[in-house]
C-alpha positions in Angstrom: -21.6 -34.7 -26.0 -19.1 -36.1 -28.0 -17.9 -33.7 -31.1 -19.3 -35.6 -33.5 -23.2 -36.3 -32.2 -22.4 -32.5 -31.4 -22.1 -31.5 -34.9 -24.6 -33.7 -36.1 -27.4 -31.6 -34.0 -26.5 -29.0 -35.9 -27.1 -30.1 -39.2 -30.3 -28.4 -41.1 -33.3 -30.7 -42.4 -31.3 -31.7 -45.2 -28.0 -33.0 -43.2 -26.2 -30.0 -44.0 -24.0 -27.6 -41.2 -24.2 -24.1 -41.9 -20.6 -22.4 -42.8 -20.1 -21.2 -39.3 -20.3 -24.9 -38.0 -18.4 -26.9 -41.4 -15.8 -24.6 -40.1 -15.5 -25.1 -36.9 -15.5 -29.0 -37.3 -13.3 -29.5 -40.0 -10.1 -27.1 -39.0 -11.3 -26.6 -35.0 -12.4 -30.8 -34.4 -10.5 -31.7 -37.4 -13.4 -33.8 -38.3 -14.6 -34.6 -42.1 -17.5 -33.3 -43.8 -18.7 -33.2 -47.2 -16.8 -31.5 -50.4 -20.5 -28.4 -51.0 -20.5 -28.1 -47.1 -16.7 -26.6 -47.9 -17.5 -25.3 -51.1 -20.8 -22.9 -49.7 -17.7 -22.3 -46.3 -15.6 -20.8 -48.6 -16.9 -19.9 -51.9 -14.3 -17.5 -52.8 -11.6 -20.2 -52.5 -13.5 -23.4 -52.9 -12.6 -26.7 -52.8 -10.3 -26.7 -55.6 -8.6 -24.1 -53.7 -8.8 -25.1 -50.8 -6.5 -28.8 -52.1 -4.2 -26.1 -54.2 -3.7 -24.5 -50.5 -3.0 -27.7 -48.9 -5.5 -27.2 -46.5 -7.4 -30.0 -46.9 -7.6 -33.5 -48.8 -10.4 -35.0 -50.9 -11.7 -38.6 -50.6 -14.1 -39.1 -53.7 -15.5 -42.1 -52.9 -16.9 -40.4 -49.5 -17.2 -36.9 -51.3 -16.0 -35.5 -48.2 -13.5 -33.6 -47.1 -10.5 -34.1 -44.3 -8.9 -31.2 -42.8 -4.8 -31.3 -43.3 -4.1 -27.9 -40.9 -6.0 -26.7 -37.9 -7.2 -23.1 -39.3 -8.9 -21.1 -36.3 -9.7 -17.3 -35.6 -6.8 -15.9 -33.0 -8.2 -12.3 -31.5 -5.4 -9.9 -29.7 -5.1 -6.9 -28.1 -2.1 -5.0 -27.8 -1.2 -1.1 -27.6 -2.2 -0.1 -31.1 -5.8 -1.7 -29.7 -7.8 -4.9 -30.7 -6.9 -6.9 -33.8 -7.5 -10.7 -35.3 -6.0 -12.9 -37.5 -6.8 -16.6 -38.9 -3.8 -18.8 -37.7 -2.8 -21.9 -39.2 -0.9 -25.3 -37.5 -0.4 -28.8 -37.9 -3.0 -31.5 -36.5 -3.2 -31.7 -32.6 -3.0 -35.3 -31.2 -7.0 -34.7 -30.6 -7.8 -34.2 -34.3 -4.8 -36.4 -35.6 -5.9 -39.4 -32.9 -2.5 -40.3 -31.7 1.1 -38.4 -30.9 1.6 -35.9 -33.5 4.8 -35.9 -35.3 9.0 -34.5 -34.8 8.3 -32.1 -37.3 4.9 -30.9 -35.9 4.0 -26.9 -36.6 2.7 -25.2 -32.8 -0.1 -23.5 -32.9 -1.1 -20.7 -30.5 -0.9 -21.8 -26.9 -0.3 -20.1 -23.5 2.7 -19.5 -24.0 2.3 -17.5 -27.3 -0.1 -15.4 -25.9 2.4 -14.8 -22.4 5.4 -14.1 -24.9 3.6 -11.5 -27.6 2.0 -9.5 -24.1 5.2 -9.5 -22.9 6.4 -7.9 -26.6 7.5 -4.2 -25.9 5.6 -2.7 -29.3 7.2 0.8 -29.2 7.9 1.6 -33.3 11.4 -0.2 -34.2 13.6 -0.9 -38.3 14.1 -4.1 -37.5 13.0 -7.5 -35.4 14.1 -10.5 -34.8 11.7 -13.4 -34.6 14.1 -16.4 -33.4 11.8 -19.6 -34.2 9.4 -18.5 -35.5 7.1 -21.0 -35.2 3.7 -20.9 -37.2 4.7 -16.6 -37.4 2.2 -15.6 -34.2 5.3 -13.3 -33.3 6.2 -12.3 -36.5 2.7 -10.8 -36.5 2.5 -9.8 -33.9 5.6 -7.2 -33.9 5.0 -6.6 -37.4 2.7 -3.9 -35.9 4.9 -2.2 -34.9 8.6 -2.9 -37.0 9.1 -1.6 -41.0 10.6 -5.0 -41.3 10.4 -8.9 -39.3 13.0 -11.1 -40.0 11.9 -14.8 -39.3 13.8 -17.6 -39.1 12.9 -21.7 -37.9 15.5 -24.7 -38.5 11.8 -26.3 -39.7 11.0 -25.3 -43.0 7.4 -26.6 -42.3 7.4 -24.1 -40.0 8.5 -21.6 -42.6 6.0 -22.6 -44.6 3.2 -22.7 -42.5 4.4 -18.9 -40.9 4.7 -17.9 -44.4 0.9 -19.0 -45.7 -0.1 -17.2 -42.4 1.6 -13.9 -43.4 0.1 -14.3 -46.9 -3.7 -15.5 -45.1 -3.6 -12.3 -43.3 -2.6 -9.4 -45.2 1.1 -9.2 -44.0 3.8 -7.9 -46.3 6.9 -6.9 -44.4 8.1 -10.1 -43.1 11.1 -12.3 -44.4 11.5 -15.8 -43.6 14.4 -17.4 -43.2 15.4 -21.2 -42.6 18.2 -22.2 -40.5 19.4 -23.2 -37.0 19.0 -20.1 -34.1 21.1 -16.9 -34.7 22.5 -18.7 -37.9 20.7 -17.3 -40.4 21.3 -13.6 -39.7 25.2 -13.7 -39.2 26.7 -10.2 -38.9 23.3 -8.7 -38.7 21.7 -6.1 -36.0 18.5 -5.7 -34.7 16.4 -3.3 -32.7 14.4 -6.0 -31.2 15.0 -10.1 -30.4 11.7 -11.9 -29.8 11.2 -15.9 -29.3 10.0 -18.3 -28.1 12.2 -20.8 -28.2 12.7 -24.6 -28.3 13.8 -24.8 -24.6 12.2 -27.4 -23.1 15.1 -30.1 -20.8 15.1 -32.7 -23.0 16.9 -36.2 -22.8 19.6 -37.3 -25.7 18.7 -40.1 -26.1 16.9 -42.4 -29.1 13.7 -43.5 -27.4 12.6 -39.5 -26.4 11.5 -37.7 -29.5 13.2 -34.3 -30.1 9.6 -31.9 -31.0 11.5 -29.1 -33.6 9.0 -26.7 -32.1 10.4 -27.0 -28.2 13.4 -29.1 -28.1 16.8 -26.7 -29.9 19.0 -30.7 -29.4 21.2 -29.0 -26.6 21.7 -30.8 -23.1 19.4 -29.2 -19.9 19.4 -26.0 -20.4 22.5 -24.7 -22.8 19.8 -23.2 -25.5 19.2 -20.2 -23.3 22.5 -20.0 -22.3 23.4 -20.2 -26.2 20.2 -17.5 -27.0 21.3 -14.7 -24.4 25.2 -15.4 -25.4 23.6 -14.7 -29.3 21.3 -11.6 -28.4 24.4 -9.9 -26.8 25.9 -10.4 -30.4 23.2 -9.2 -32.2 21.1 -6.1 -30.9 22.1 -2.6 -31.7 22.8 -0.3 -29.5 19.8 0.1 -27.3 18.2 -3.3 -28.4 15.9 -5.0 -26.7 15.3 -9.2 -26.4 12.5 -11.0 -25.0 12.3 -14.6 -25.2 10.9 -16.9 -22.4 13.4 -20.2 -21.1 13.9 -22.9 -18.3 16.8 -22.8 -16.0 18.2 -26.0 -14.1 17.8 -26.2 -10.2 21.2 -28.1 -10.1 22.1 -29.9 -6.6 20.5 -27.0 -4.7 21.2 -24.1 -6.0 19.7 -21.2 -7.1 18.0 -21.1 -10.7 18.6 -17.3 -11.5 22.3 -17.6 -10.0 23.0 -19.5 -12.5 21.3 -17.4 -15.3 22.8 -14.4 -13.8 26.4 -16.4 -14.1 25.7 -16.9 -18.0 25.4 -13.0 -17.9 28.7 -12.4 -15.2 30.1 -14.6 -18.4 29.1 -12.1 -20.5 30.3 -9.6 -19.4 33.6 -10.3 -18.5 34.4 -11.1 -22.1 33.1 -7.1 -22.8 29.6 -8.4 -23.8 28.1 -6.4 -21.3 24.1 -6.7 -21.3 21.0 -4.6 -19.1 19.5 -7.9 -17.9 15.3 -7.9 -16.2 14.7 -12.1 -15.5 11.7 -12.5 -13.9 10.5 -16.1 -12.7 7.3 -17.5 -12.7 7.7 -20.8 -11.8 9.6 -23.5 -10.2 8.1 -27.3 -11.5 10.7 -30.6 -9.3 12.6 -32.6 -12.0 10.0 -35.6 -12.1 6.5 -33.0 -12.2 8.5 -30.9 -15.3 9.3 -34.5 -16.9 5.3 -36.2 -16.9 4.4 -32.1 -18.2 6.5 -32.6 -21.6 5.8 -36.0 -22.6 2.3 -35.7 -22.0 2.7 -32.3 -23.8 3.6 -34.7 -27.4 0.7 -36.3 -27.3 1.9 -40.1 -24.9 -0.6 -40.1 -22.5 0.2 -41.6 -18.5 0.4 -45.9 -18.5 1.8 -46.9 -20.9 5.0 -48.5 -21.9 6.1 -45.4 -24.1 5.4 -43.1 -21.8 7.2 -45.1 -18.4 10.7 -45.3 -21.2 10.5 -41.9 -21.4 9.9 -41.0 -17.9 12.7 -42.8 -16.8 15.1 -41.2 -19.0 13.6 -37.7 -18.9 14.9 -39.4 -14.5 17.6 -40.1 -15.7 18.9 -37.1 -17.4 18.0 -34.7 -14.3 20.4 -37.7 -12.0 23.3 -37.1 -14.5 23.7 -33.3 -14.0 21.9 -33.6 -10.1 18.9 -31.3 -11.2 16.4 -30.6 -8.6 14.0 -28.1 -10.4 13.3 -26.4 -13.4 12.7 -23.1 -12.8 10.4 -21.2 -16.0 9.8 -17.1 -16.4 10.0 -14.0 -18.3 13.6 -13.2 -19.9 14.8 -9.2 -20.8 18.0 -8.1 -21.8 18.7 -4.7 -23.4 22.5 -4.0 -24.6 24.0 -0.4 -22.9 24.3 2.5 -25.6 27.7 2.3 -23.8 29.3 -1.1 -24.2 31.3 -0.9 -21.0 28.6 0.4 -18.8 24.9 -1.9 -18.3 22.7 0.6 -16.1 20.9 -2.6 -14.8 20.8 -6.4 -13.6 17.3 -7.0 -11.9 16.7 -11.2 -11.0 13.5 -11.9 -8.9 10.1 -13.9 -8.7 6.7 -13.6 -9.1 4.1 -15.2 -9.2 0.9 -13.4 -10.1 0.5 -10.5 -13.2 -2.6 -7.7 -13.2 -5.3 -7.0 -15.5 -3.3 -5.5 -17.9 -5.8 -5.8 -20.7 -3.1 -5.0 -23.5 -0.8 -7.1 -21.9 2.6 -6.3 -19.8 5.3 -4.7 -22.4 3.8 -1.4 -21.6 4.4 -1.5 -18.3 7.4 -3.8 -19.0 8.4 -0.6 -20.7 7.3 1.8 -18.0 9.6 -0.3 -15.8 12.6 0.4 -17.9 12.6 3.8 -18.0 11.8 3.7 -14.4 15.3 1.5 -14.4 18.0 4.6 -16.6 15.7 7.1 -14.1 16.9 5.2 -11.1 20.8 4.6 -12.8 21.8 7.8 -13.4 20.1 9.4 -9.6 22.1 9.0 -6.7 19.7 9.2 -2.7 19.7 13.2 -2.6 18.7 13.1 -6.8 16.2 11.0 -5.6 14.8 12.9 -2.5 14.4 15.6 -4.5 12.8 14.8 -6.9 8.6 14.8 -7.4 6.9 11.3 -7.7 2.9 10.3 -8.5 1.6 7.4 -6.6 0.3 4.8 -10.4 -3.3 5.0 -10.9 -3.3 1.6 -10.5 -2.7 1.4 -6.6 -4.8 0.4 -4.2 -3.8 0.4 -0.5 -6.1 -2.4 2.4 -5.1 -1.8 6.1 -5.8 -4.4 8.7 -7.0 -3.5 12.3 -6.9 -5.5 14.8 -10.4 -5.6 16.7 -10.5 -1.8 18.5 -6.7 -1.0 17.7 -6.1 2.9 16.1 -3.6 1.8 14.6 -3.5 -1.3 11.7 -1.3 -3.7 12.0 -0.7 -4.8 8.2 -0.4 -1.8 5.4 -0.8 -3.3 2.1 -0.1 -1.9 -1.5 -1.2 -3.5 -4.2 -1.2 -3.0 -8.1 -4.0 -3.6 -10.4 -2.5 -3.9 -13.9 1.5 -5.0 -14.2 2.0 -8.3 -12.7 0.0 -7.7 -9.9 2.3 -7.3 -7.6 1.7 -7.0 -3.7 4.4 -4.8 -1.1 4.0 -4.7 2.8 4.8 -1.1 3.5 4.7 0.5 7.5 3.2 3.2 8.5 6.2 5.6 7.1 6.7 4.3 4.0 2.5 4.5 3.7 1.9 8.2 4.8 5.1 9.2 2.4 3.4 7.5 -1.0 0.1 8.7 0.1 1.5 12.0 -0.3 3.4 11.4 -3.9 0.3 13.8 -5.6 3.3 15.9 -7.8 3.8 19.1 -5.7 5.7 18.0 -3.3 9.8 16.5 -3.2 10.2 13.4 -1.8 12.5 15.0 1.2 10.1 17.6 1.8 7.8 14.5 2.2 9.7 12.7 4.7 10.8 16.1 6.4 6.5 16.5 7.2 5.8 13.2 8.0 9.2 13.0 10.7 7.0 15.6 12.0 4.0 13.7 12.4 5.7 10.1 13.4 8.2 12.2 16.0 10.8 10.7 14.1 14.4 11.9 13.5 13.7 12.9 9.7 17.4 12.3 8.5 16.7 8.9 9.6 13.4 8.0 8.2 14.9 9.6 4.7 18.2 6.7 5.0 15.5 4.3 5.8 13.0 5.2 3.1 14.9 5.6 0.2 15.8 2.3 -0.9 12.0 0.8 -0.2 10.9 4.2 -2.3 13.8 2.7 -4.9 11.8 -0.3 -5.3 8.6 1.5 -5.8 9.9 3.5 -8.6 11.5 0.8 -10.1 8.0 -1.6 -10.2 5.6 1.0 -11.0 3.8 1.8 -8.1 5.4 5.7 -8.1 5.5 7.4 -11.2 8.4 9.7 -12.1 7.5 13.3 -13.5 8.9 12.4 -17.1 7.0 9.4 -17.1 3.3 11.3 -16.4 3.9 13.9 -18.2 4.8 11.7 -21.8 2.1 11.5 -24.1 
């Protein structure tokens, strides 16, 4: 049923909407309602207040109001529990009836919730939200930071984000206008979060440059710039988390391209610990179509065809075959010359961690630090515990005594699955906090009739990986409050 007809069906015998239906119709569906319905739905603000806040415009001839913003409730779960806010943003193309404008302020979408779920929520003093948009990441950061600085190149985005903070009674966010790190020159932060305008867009007049997604640079240069800026603006021990794209050029690996950016930083004396997770790779044509449609331009039109051709020409000029998308976590080492870890990987699935992935990422960083300062002898002497979300699957040929496949599956975190052999499965299963890895390997070697030293040498690198990915926990992680 069309939205207007569905709305009409909910009107009472007097032709009026209940307050909740009126607000949903106005701010979610973008449909006009009467001034009387708005007055009843917003008794404290009133029609005049909603006009003053630039939420609505009044058509005096029809005695109706139409929305100027999208306004809807947003609920979430983080390390501090459940929460909810009202979030304003610009109306989308469905409500507008046409493609969005270049200064459009985007609301909460999949990328927003992905980043907020990734955000580490440990208490810090200062957080930078780079490219705040509607302000959603700043609001999330405000729950664990003393002070948040939110920046954006768009003055409209800053106005909307400031409105959202005031609307939800959040007072520890400072808003600044400017491009990337320009508003915070010379400042450093304990945490940087960003859903930057990383979309790879042709630099031609026929293609709109949407402020919320287009950083005005060629190719994936903006992501490289954000990485460089993070190195300049993190306090020692500070962490940056953001989303990004990287190009696969002429068959070269996109993750290796990111690795080269990090190498260039290190060569200039700016070292960063880094964990890069690639979630998806799209071929160039599919990528172009995705982002053309994202702006509200539909297929089959001359405008779509023109933009599509421009996008493909842009990719061809740099020999781009596909584009990777993923998550970037960086940390400035406390000792500048000794980064502890760099991990680049592809992860296809997520687990069922209701509070998001931030806690899991923090735990993996802690594990990486623990592993970095322990050699194999120290790891063998360590006592580890299987994480509570890990399960084991065994598959057998009919009638066989021994399994043909053994899989360890992670219920939370990134929902990883790892194939293991009998030896590693036995060692992992015996990690209950009582015996050291070396002692367990000795017992397993005896049972399997294997050489103890050879088995330990074979399994230690794989045990390191299980610790790094959260399948096995250190004593420190198990006993942490």
